[in-house]
Each structure stands twice: as structure tokens, then as C-alpha cells.
C-alpha positions in Angstrom: 41.6 119.8 83.3 45.1 119.7 82.0 46.4 122.5 79.9 46.3 121.4 76.2 49.6 121.9 74.4 50.1 122.3 70.6 53.8 122.1 69.5 55.2 123.4 66.3 58.7 122.8 65.0 58.8 120.1 67.7 62.2 118.6 66.7 63.0 115.5 68.7 60.8 116.8 71.6 63.0 118.6 74.1 60.6 121.4 74.8 57.6 119.1 74.7 59.2 116.8 77.3 59.8 119.7 79.5 56.2 120.8 79.3 55.1 117.2 80.0 57.4 116.4 82.8 57.6 112.9 84.3 61.3 112.3 83.8 64.5 111.9 85.8 67.7 113.8 85.0 70.8 113.0 87.0 68.8 111.8 90.0 66.4 114.7 90.1 62.8 113.9 89.5 61.0 116.4 87.2 57.4 115.4 88.1 54.6 115.1 85.6 52.9 118.4 85.0 49.2 119.0 84.5 49.4 119.2 80.7 48.6 117.2 77.7 50.4 117.4 74.3 47.6 117.2 71.8 49.5 118.1 68.6 53.2 118.0 67.6 54.7 118.7 64.2 58.1 118.8 62.4 59.1 118.7 58.7 62.4 116.9 59.5 62.0 113.1 59.0 64.8 112.3 61.5 63.3 114.6 64.2 59.8 113.1 63.5 61.1 109.5 63.8 63.1 110.2 67.0 60.1 111.9 68.6 57.7 109.1 67.9 60.2 106.5 69.1 60.2 107.8 72.6 57.5 106.7 75.1 58.3 109.6 77.3 56.6 111.7 74.6 54.0 109.4 73.1 52.5 107.6 76.2 49.6 110.1 76.1 48.7 109.0 72.6 50.1 111.9 70.6 52.2 111.3 67.5 54.4 113.9 65.8 53.0 114.8 62.4 55.6 114.9 59.5 54.7 118.0 57.5 55.8 121.4 56.6 53.8 123.7 58.9 53.0 125.9 55.9 50.9 123.1 54.5 49.0 122.4 57.7 45.5 123.8 57.9 45.0 125.6 61.2 41.5 124.0 61.5 43.2 120.5 61.5 45.0 121.4 64.7 43.0 120.6 67.8 42.0 123.6 70.0 44.8 124.3 72.5 45.6 126.4 75.6 49.3 126.9 75.0 51.3 127.0 71.8 55.0 126.0 71.8 57.2 127.0 68.8 60.9 127.0 68.5 60.8 128.2 64.9 64.1 127.6 62.9 67.1 129.4 64.3 69.5 129.1 61.4 68.5 132.4 59.8 69.4 134.2 63.0 72.3 132.1 64.3 75.8 133.5 64.5 76.9 130.0 63.3 75.2 130.6 60.0 74.9 133.2 57.3 72.5 135.3 59.4 70.2 136.1 56.4 67.3 136.6 58.9 63.9 137.2 57.2 65.7 137.0 53.8 66.7 133.4 54.3 66.9 131.5 51.0 64.7 128.7 52.4 62.0 131.0 53.8 62.9 129.9 57.4 63.3 133.5 58.6 59.6 134.3 58.5 58.2 131.1 59.8 57.0 132.9 63.0 54.2 134.1 60.7 52.9 130.5 60.7 52.5 130.7 64.5 50.6 134.0 64.0 48.4 132.4 61.4 47.5 129.4 63.6 46.8 131.6 66.7 44.7 134.0 64.6 42.6 131.1 63.3 41.8 130.0 66.8 41.1 133.6 67.9 38.8 134.1 65.0 37.0 130.9 65.8 36.4 132.1 69.4 38.9 129.5 70.8 41.6 131.9 72.1 44.7 130.2 73.4 45.7 131.3 76.8 49.5 131.6 76.1 52.3 130.9 73.7 56.0 130.3 74.0 58.5 131.1 71.3 62.2 130.1 71.5 65.1 131.1 69.4 68.9 132.0 69.4 70.0 135.3 70.7 71.0 136.4 67.2 67.3 137.1 66.6 67.6 140.2 68.9 69.7 142.0 66.3 67.9 140.7 63.2 65.8 143.3 61.3 62.7 143.2 59.1 63.0 144.2 55.4 62.5 147.9 56.4 65.9 147.7 58.1 64.5 149.4 61.2 62.1 147.1 63.0 63.7 144.2 64.8 62.3 140.8 64.3 61.3 140.4 68.0 59.5 143.8 67.9 57.6 142.7 64.7 56.5 139.6 66.5 55.4 141.6 69.6 53.5 144.0 67.4 51.7 141.3 65.5 50.7 139.3 68.6 49.6 142.5 70.4 47.2 143.0 67.4 45.7 139.6 68.3 45.3 140.6 71.9 48.4 139.2 73.6 50.9 140.8 76.0 54.4 139.6 75.2 57.5 139.6 77.3 60.9 138.7 76.1 63.9 137.5 78.0 67.4 136.3 77.2 68.1 133.3 79.4 71.2 131.1 80.0 70.2 127.4 80.3 72.8 126.9 83.1 70.7 129.0 85.4 67.8 126.6 85.0 69.2 123.1 85.7 71.0 122.6 82.4 74.7 121.7 82.5 75.4 124.0 79.5 76.0 127.7 78.9 73.4 128.0 76.2 71.9 131.4 75.6 68.4 131.6 74.1 65.6 134.1 73.7 62.3 133.2 75.2 59.1 135.1 74.3 56.0 134.4 76.3 52.6 135.8 75.2 49.6 135.9 77.5 46.0 136.5 76.4 45.1 140.0 77.6 41.5 139.0 78.1 42.6 136.9 81.1 43.3 140.1 83.0 46.5 138.8 84.6 49.1 141.0 82.9 52.3 140.0 81.2 54.3 136.9 82.1 57.0 137.4 84.8 60.2 135.6 84.0 61.3 135.9 87.7 59.0 133.0 88.3 61.5 130.7 86.6 64.0 131.6 89.4 61.4 130.9 92.0 60.7 127.5 90.5 64.5 126.6 90.5 64.8 127.6 94.2 61.6 126.0 95.3 62.6 122.7 93.7 66.3 122.7 94.6 67.3 122.5 90.9 71.0 123.0 90.2 71.8 126.5 88.9 75.0 128.3 88.0 73.9 131.5 89.8 71.0 130.4 92.1 72.7 127.5 93.9 74.2 124.0 93.6 76.4 124.9 90.6 78.7 121.9 91.5 76.1 119.6 90.0 76.4 121.2 86.6 80.2 120.9 86.1 81.3 118.7 83.2 83.2 116.3 85.4 80.0 115.6 87.3 77.8 115.3 84.2 80.1 112.7 82.5 80.0 110.3 85.5 78.4 106.8 85.2 78.1 106.5 81.5 79.4 103.0 81.3 76.1 101.2 80.9 74.1 103.9 79.1 72.8 103.4 75.5 73.6 105.8 72.6 77.2 106.1 73.5 78.4 106.0 69.8 80.8 108.6 68.5 81.0 110.0 65.0 84.7 110.2 64.2 86.6 113.2 62.9 88.1 113.2 59.4 91.9 112.5 59.3 92.8 116.1 58.9 90.6 117.3 61.8 91.7 114.4 63.9 95.3 115.6 63.5 94.4 119.1 64.7 92.6 117.6 67.8 95.6 115.4 68.6 97.9 118.5 68.5 95.7 120.4 71.0 96.3 117.8 73.6 94.0 116.8 76.5 93.3 119.0 79.4 96.2 118.9 81.8 94.1 117.6 84.7 93.9 114.3 82.9 91.6 111.3 83.8 92.9 111.4 87.4 90.7 114.5 88.0 87.6 112.5 87.4 87.7 111.2 90.9 87.2 114.7 92.3 83.6 114.8 91.0 82.2 111.7 92.8 79.0 112.0 94.9 79.3 114.5 97.7 82.4 116.4 96.4 83.1 119.9 97.5 83.6 122.4 94.6 85.7 124.7 96.8 88.3 121.9 97.2 88.9 121.3 93.5 92.5 122.1 92.5 92.9 124.9 90.0 94.0 122.6 87.3 90.4 121.3 87.1 89.3 124.6 85.6 91.9 124.8 82.8 90.5 123.9 79.4 92.2 124.0 76.0 91.5 124.9 72.4 93.3 125.2 69.0 95.1 128.2 70.5 97.2 125.8 72.5 98.8 124.4 69.3 102.2 125.9 68.5 102.0 128.4 65.7 104.4 126.5 63.5 102.2 123.5 63.7 98.9 125.3 62.7 97.2 124.6 59.4 97.0 127.5 56.9 93.4 128.1 58.0 94.2 128.5 61.7 97.3 130.6 60.9 95.1 133.0 59.0 92.8 133.2 62.0 95.7 133.6 64.4 97.1 136.4 62.3 93.7 138.3 62.1 92.2 138.0 65.6 90.0 141.1 65.2 88.5 139.9 61.9 87.7 136.4 63.3 87.1 137.4 67.0 89.7 134.8 67.9 87.2 131.9 68.2 88.0 128.9 70.3 87.5 126.2 67.8 87.8 122.6 69.0 87.3 123.8 72.6 88.0 121.3 75.3 86.1 122.3 78.4 87.8 121.2 81.6 86.1 118.9 84.1 85.6 121.9 86.4 83.8 124.0 83.9 80.2 124.2 82.7 80.1 123.1 79.0 79.4 125.6 76.2 76.7 125.3 73.7 76.0 122.0 72.0 75.3 122.9 68.3 73.3 121.1 65.6 76.3 121.1 63.2 76.1 117.5 61.8 79.6 117.4 60.3 82.3 116.3 62.8 84.7 118.8 61.1 82.4 121.7 62.2 82.1 120.5 65.8 83.5 123.2 68.0 83.6 121.1 71.2 86.0 118.2 71.9 86.1 115.7 74.8 88.2 117.1 77.7 90.8 114.3 77.8 90.1 111.9 74.9 90.9 112.9 71.3 87.4 112.7 70.0 84.1 114.5 69.8 81.5 113.9 72.5 79.4 110.8 72.1 75.7 111.0 71.4 74.8 110.3 75.0 77.4 112.9 76.3 75.8 115.5 74.1 72.3 114.4 75.3 73.4 114.7 78.9 74.8 118.2 78.4 71.4 119.1 76.8 69.7 117.7 80.0 68.0 114.7 78.2 67.3 111.8 80.6 69.3 108.7 80.0 66.2 106.7 79.0 65.4 109.1 76.1 66.5 107.2 73.0 68.1 108.4 69.8 69.0 105.1 68.2 66.1 105.0 65.8 67.8 107.5 63.4 71.3 107.6 61.7 74.3 108.6 63.8 74.8 112.1 62.1 71.1 112.8 62.6 71.3 112.1 66.3 73.9 114.9 66.8 71.7 117.2 64.7 68.4 116.7 66.6 70.1 116.9 70.0 71.9 120.2 69.1 68.6 121.7 67.7 66.6 120.8 70.8 65.4 122.9 73.7 66.9 121.5 76.9 64.1 119.5 78.6 65.0 120.7 82.1 64.8 124.4 81.2 61.5 123.6 79.4 60.2 122.0 82.7 61.2 125.1 84.7 59.5 127.4 82.1 56.4 125.2 82.0 56.1 125.1 85.8 56.4 128.9 86.0 53.8 129.4 83.2 51.4 127.0 84.7 51.6 128.7 88.0 51.0 132.1 86.3 48.0 131.0 84.3 44.5 130.9 85.9 42.6 127.8 87.2 45.0 124.9 86.8 48.5 124.7 88.3 51.3 122.4 87.5 52.6 120.0 90.2 55.9 121.5 91.4 58.2 118.8 92.7 56.2 117.4 95.6 54.7 120.8 96.5 51.6 122.6 95.3 53.0 126.2 95.0 51.0 129.2 93.8 53.5 131.9 93.0 50.8 134.4 92.1 51.4 137.6 93.9 55.2 137.2 94.2 
């Protein structure tokens, strides 16, 4: 029997795709896992539309439900083995106001909806085996209203009351097959009645190594460099670009392209050797490369007060020889912190999707252009999701996920 998956705050389906498998990213097959998505939900119409327009997610018959999870009756959600929930990160993100549990829109306490749904299943004698929560690392320093208890500790305490052992880990997506330095907090809860203990995050490394998945620190880093990821985009759909405003475009133009230029692209063809790359391939740029006298008043203020603003690298151009930084959900081009290495523009939709590890046949064209950037930036990278899913399926009793042409039982490692 496949593990039944219920997904809350599903977005466009990045984590769900990872827990399903059956996709190809950059020539690597992420095989179908022994799972079935039986419920998916999001309140955002664009995310809902994008999810339901992708056969990679809907081939099993599930359709994302458009609804605020606070209005969903737990009894209307089919019984499940694993709950996935990337509850909204904006209240905890360093890119926002960081209002935490005091968020004006009530987003900072939506983890309580996960608790409500799991509790309903527990009370009905249908205990889920596990849950996975995902959020930004800013949640680690967010406090409950008492000013003492951290939000993660509150979640751990509440889920322990329901009989779950919870482990928490700060991960970087580039260690798990994603061409992006994206730090996220993962929380995995395991039903204590199973008698198997708490989830071991070291299993994710084991999955990476067993399946020869590119990783910044575990091997094959060369496959994650930006110059490699931007190869062969000529005939791929969703290559549209949302243009900057005239003022922002002027700033981007002043930064100038990475010095390696388009000529460096040739170094990243199939079979290249990372150790033979010239140093210039690792030299990116940002607004700091603009002469002071040419800076706008805003950037002069930042340059004059580096301690106050922590000298951020706005309009960062990552070089071809670097792993890209975080792709954000900021929909406005003027708030985009990452610019194309050699062209004076923002990344295209497909370039953002590649950096988030979405397969090229995952489509975003069913929603408006600004919304495509938003749902991609909000997503959990599918490849990291696949690694986590494979590790969790190997940890749970009875059924095991298919791990890239091998049946591997990591229990006991």
C-alpha cells in the first residue's frame, strides 16, 4: 500500500511533487515513490490554478482545493499517513516585518491548523504516522506571546502532547540536489506508538550519496553551478521575463555584467572540470560595484550606514561559477534581489524554476506573469522534497520508497 499524503498550504506543488517523484531534473531521474497525494489545499488562487494545471501532480486524480484551511473541516480530509505543511513563512522571514505570531493577517499561528487536523485524526483513532513542516530559518528566533518560548519549541510541545517525537533541522537546499543556497527549517514528527524513535536527518545525506545526487558538500557540486543550470534553455517554455521599472533598470545597468561575460558559458558544457575554471568565473557583482557618486540617495544611505543595514547585496549578480542564492517570492521586479549574471534583466520564469529544481515540463503559463514568480519563490524545491520523502519512507515501517533503481533499507544506519 502506498503512503497516503495530505498536503496543506500546497502552493504550486513543489513539496508534493517531491513526495510523489516521477520527474526528471537536469537529466537525473527522480523515480516515482510509493506514495499517493490524496488531499491538497491552498487559499491562493494562482497557486491553486498552477497546481491543478500540472499533470505531474494531478495524474493520480487529486485536485488542489481552493480554500482557507481555517474553514476546512478536518473530517472532510481523507485519512492520511503523512501530513505535509509549509505554513506561511512571511511572518518569520527576514524579508518581511517579522511580526511572527502577531502577524496582522493571522498567518503566524497557522501551525495550529496542522495541530487541529492531526488531533482530529488522532481522536478518531486514525493516527497519522508522520508529519513534515517547512519554514524559513527566521522561525528559529521567533517567540510566542510570552516572549520566552520559541515558536519551534511551542510546536514541538504541542505535537508531543499528541504523541509525536519531533526533530528539527536547518538544511541548505544545495546539499540535497538543488542549485540554490536556500536555508530552510524542516520539522519531522513521528508517531511515538510506532516504536521507531525520532526521525534521523542523516538519512537525507544517505539518500543523496546512494543516488548520486549533486550536492554542494557531498559530491558533484559542479552540476549545481549557475553556468551549468542555465544551459540549454533555448527551446524551453515559460521563458518570459517581467521587466524592471525604468529607475531600477538604470541601477541594474550601472552595476554592469559579471566580468567573465558570455564567453565563460562555454566552460560549463557537458563533462567540464570545475577545477579548471578560471578565477573570473567565480566573481559576481552587486550594487556595491556602482561608483558612489552614481548611487541613488537610497543606496548612498545604505552605503553610509553599513552596520544599520548589514550592507546587503541588492541586485546581486551571481557568477557562472557560483551556486545561486535564494529565489524569493517577491512579486515586484523592483524588490528582486537577484539579477542575471550577464544580461541587464531579472531571471526569466524558467530560470527561476530551474534554480528551484522544477523540471522543465512543469508548467506555469496558466497564471499571470507576476504570479509565476510568486509561486515559484514560495515553493519547496521538488528535488529536496524527493530526498526528504525518500529518507522518511525508508524510516517508516512496512512500505519503502523506490530509491533510484535500488531498494535500499537504511534502517539501522
